[in-house]
N, C-alpha and C positions, 0 to 999 in steps of 0.2 A: 563919711558914711561907710559902714562896712556891713557885710552880710553876717548873719549869726553863725556862731561856731558850734557844731555838735561837740559834746564833751568827749565822745569816743575818739581815740587816736586814729581810727579808720574812718575819717570824716566822709569821704566820698561814698562809703557804703550806705549812708543814710540819705544824703541829699547833696547837691552840688554847692557846698559851702565850706571851702577848705582853707580859706586864707583871709587876712585883712588886706583890703586894697584901698589905697588913697584915692579920694575923689579928685577927678581932673577938671570938673566943671560944675557949675551950679545946677542942681536938679531942676528939671522942668516941672510944670504943674502936674502933668500926667505921671511923672516919676514920683513926685511927692504923694500923689493919691494912691498909687499902687504900693508904695512902701508902707503907707498907713494901713493897708489891708492886713499886714502881719500883726499889728497891734490889736486890731479888731478880732482876728481869729484867736489870738492868745487869750481873749476874755472867756472863750469857751473851751479851748484846748490847751493843755499844759505841756510844754517841753517839745513841741514839734515845729519850731520856727524854721528849721532847715527844710523840712518837708513842705511847708507853706511856700518857701522860696522856690522849691522845685515845681510846685503847681503853678506859680506865677510865671516861671520860665516857660512852661508848656503853653500857657495861655498866650504869652507874648510871641512864641514861635509857631503858634497855630498847630500844636501837637496834642497828644493824648498821654495820659499817665496811668501806669499800673502800680497800685499800692499793695504791697505784700506785708502781711504781719499776722500774728496769732490773733484769735478773737479777743476783743476787749481793749485794743490799743487806740481807739478813737478814729479809725479810718473813715467811717461813715460821718461822724460828727465833724471831722476836719473838712470834708467836702461841703457839707451843708453850711458850715460857718463861712467858708470861702465864698460860696455863691451869694450869701446874704451880704457880706461886706462889699461885694462887687456889683450889687443890684442886678444880678443875672438870674434869669429863670432857670430853675433846675428841677429835674424829675428823677425819681429813684425807681429802679427795677430790681427786685429781689430775684436773682437767678436761681432757679430750682430745677430739679431733674425733669419736671413735666412742663417747663416753659417752652412755648412754641415761637418760631421766628416772627410770626404775625403779631404776637403779644408785645414785641419790641418795636418793630417797624411800622405796624399798622396793617389794615386789611380792608378788602372790599366787603361792604355790607349791603345786602339787598333791602331796598326801601319799598315796601308794599304800596305806599301811597303814590309813588311816582313810577312804580314798576321798573326801577333802574337800580344799578349798583352805585353806591357812593363810597368814597374812600374815608375811612376813619383813621385819623392820625394816631400813631403809637407814641409812647413816651419818648422815643428818640427825637421827636420834634421839640427840642428845647435848646438852651444854651450850654448847660452842663448836665450831662447824663451820668448819674451815679449808677454804674453797673455793679451792684453789690454782690460779692461772692461769685464772680463771673465763672470761676472754675468749678462751680457746682452744677452747671448745666451742660448737656451734651454738646459735642462739636457742631452739630447742625444749627443749634440756636446761637452758639458763639459766633458762627460765621455770618449770622444775620447783620452783624455790625461792620463787616469788612468794607462794604461800599460806603456806608455812612462815614467811617473813619478816614477813608482814603479820598473820596470825592465829595464828601459833605452833601450827599443826596441819598434818596431811597427810591428804588425802582420796584413798582408793583404793577403787575399785569401790563408790562411794556411801557409804563408811564413813569418818568423820572420826576421826583419832587424834591426841590431844594430844601435843605435844613436851615434853620435860623442861623444868623451870624452874630457873634462868634459861636462856634460849636466845639465842645471838647468832651471826650469820654474820660471819666475818672473811674477806672475799674478797680475794685478791691478783690483780693483773693487771699485765702489761707494758704500756708505752705503746702506744696504738692504732696508731702508725705502724709497729710491728713486724710482719713478715710472719706470716701464719697466724693472725691474730686476728679475732674477731667483736665489733664494738662492742656494748656492752650496750644494750638498748632503754630508752627513757625511763621506761617504767613500772617497770622494775626498778631503774634508777639512783635513782629517786625514793624507793625504799624503804630506801636506805642513809642513815643519819643523818649520817655524815661520810665525806668522801673525803680521805684523807691521802696526801700525796706524800712518798716517801722519797728524799732526795737522796743522792748519793755522799758518803762520809765525808770530813772534812777531813784534812789531812796528819797531824796529831797523833793523831787517832782511828784512822786507817788504820795508823799505826805500832803503836798499842796492839793492834789486831786481829791484826796479823802476830806481835807478841810473844806473845800468848796462844796462837796456833797453834804457835809455835816451842817453847812449853812443854808441848805435848801436848793442847791444848784439843780436845775432840771434840764438835761440835755435836749429835751424836746421843745423847750421854750428859749430860743436864742435871744429874743427881745428882752426877756427878763434878765438874761446874763449881760446885757448891755451891748450886744453885737449890733452895729448899725452900718448902713451903707456909707462908704467913703469914696467910692469910685463907681464908674459905670461904663457903658459901651463907648461913649465919646472918649473917655480917657484911655480906654484900651486901644481904640483905633489910632489915636494920636501916638500912643506908646509904640505900637507896632510900626508906625511910619518912622519913628526915631530909631528903633532897633534896626530897621532895614538900612540905615545909613552908617551903622557901626562898621569901621574899616577892618579888613582882614588882610594881613601881609601875605605875599606869596609863600614865604617860608612857613607860615602857620598852616597854609593849605597843604604844603608838602608834608608837614609834621602829622597832620590828620591822616593823610593817605598812608604814611609809613606805619602808623599805629594800627589801622584796620587791616593792612596787608600782613602785618605781623601776626594777627589773629588767625589768618588763613594758613599759616605755616607752623603754628604752635603744635607740637606733637600731641598734646592732650585734647585738642579740639578736633572733632570730626566735621564741624561746620563753623566757618569763620564769618566775619562781618561783611555784609554786602555793601555796595556803594551807597545804598540808602542809609546805612548806618553812619557813613562818613558825612553825609549831608546833615544827618541828625545832630552829630556833635557840633558841626559848624553853626546850625541854627540855635542850638541851646547855648553855645558859648557866646554868641552875639547878644542874646537876651541877658545872660549872666553879666557880661561886661557892662551892658547898659544899666542894669540894676545896681551895679557897683559904681556908677557915676563916671564911666569912661566911654570914649567914642572909638575904641580900638580893642581888639582881642589880643590877649597875651597867651603864651604857652601854658601858664598856670591855669588859665580858664579852661583850656582843653583838658588838662590833667584832672581838674576838679570835676569835669563833666564826663570823663571817660567811663567810669564804672556805671553810673546811672543810665548812660545812653547805650552801652555795649553789652552789659551782663545778660540781657535777655535775647540777644541776637546771635549768641554762640551756643554750641552744643558740645558736651563732653563725649569723648569716646567711652564705650562701655567699660573698658578696662580701667580708665581713669576714674570713673564713678565708683567702681568696685574698690579702688585704692583710697577712696575718700578725698579725692582732689577737689578743691573748691574753685569755681569759676572766678570769683573775685581774686583769689590768690594768683591765678595765672595772669589775670589782667594787671595786677600790681607788678608782676615780674616783667611784663611787656613794657609797662610805663617806665620801669627802672632801666631797661636796656635800650629802648629806642632813643637815639640822640635827640636832644632838645635844642631847637634853634635859639641862638643868643642874639 
């Protein structure tokens, strides 16, 4: 069994699927169920297998995902199809300039019949929260997700309320250069396990998209498209327990540390990766190894996950931005220069 390969030669730019890996053991029932999710999502979304893999990695690692792409590349449809295939509750919030924090987390409402305030849950009380176009709302509202993403709870009027388990934020955003957007603050970006970029489809994929629509495909009706639940909370819990047992050699740990430390000394970066970024690579690599049918992490797993887990945790110096330096290009250079354990 192998994970899907993006057609682009820069595979890690789109999702952590960079190589074919031989299976080392028979997949468990939970592994078979989660791998079947990709086939279900493909019934609704064309050509994004690698991105689905990234979303599964985030779920297995207990993290969150930032999906970036121009309008119309099926970011929203992708998350809806995934939640359907996993039998998970999902809610969608359209982030707009006038959205308030209480519209996301919930708020206290006065009940005249009881002369008391009661808490009305916001859409964040779900398994998968689709934060659609998160960079179109001001920082105050963006920050309303910080506690939910880090501690899986919401505090209102001094009372903390736990969110359902599992919980994942799948946020979409248009590229920052688009008008009417607010760049996410570093503190929030650091809470996303992965940042996946969705590219425009290739010619053959776009023909298939148009063919499906010509046959009556309705993106609002996933059941008609044949998307059905193939896994659930029980399989996800079992899978997370198996992922936690994936072995990591001390040399792999040292390799991860060397990579993140190299970002802190790169001349073009004014902000390098924090220790949280190092733990993020490790968690994502263990999930990737497990999906690949192995019980141990390899250096190639780390290299495959490096760009999706690090690209949003660094910041370019102003002069580097003016020179048109790309973050992914610098990360590729670091991967090429840091010694790989053998």
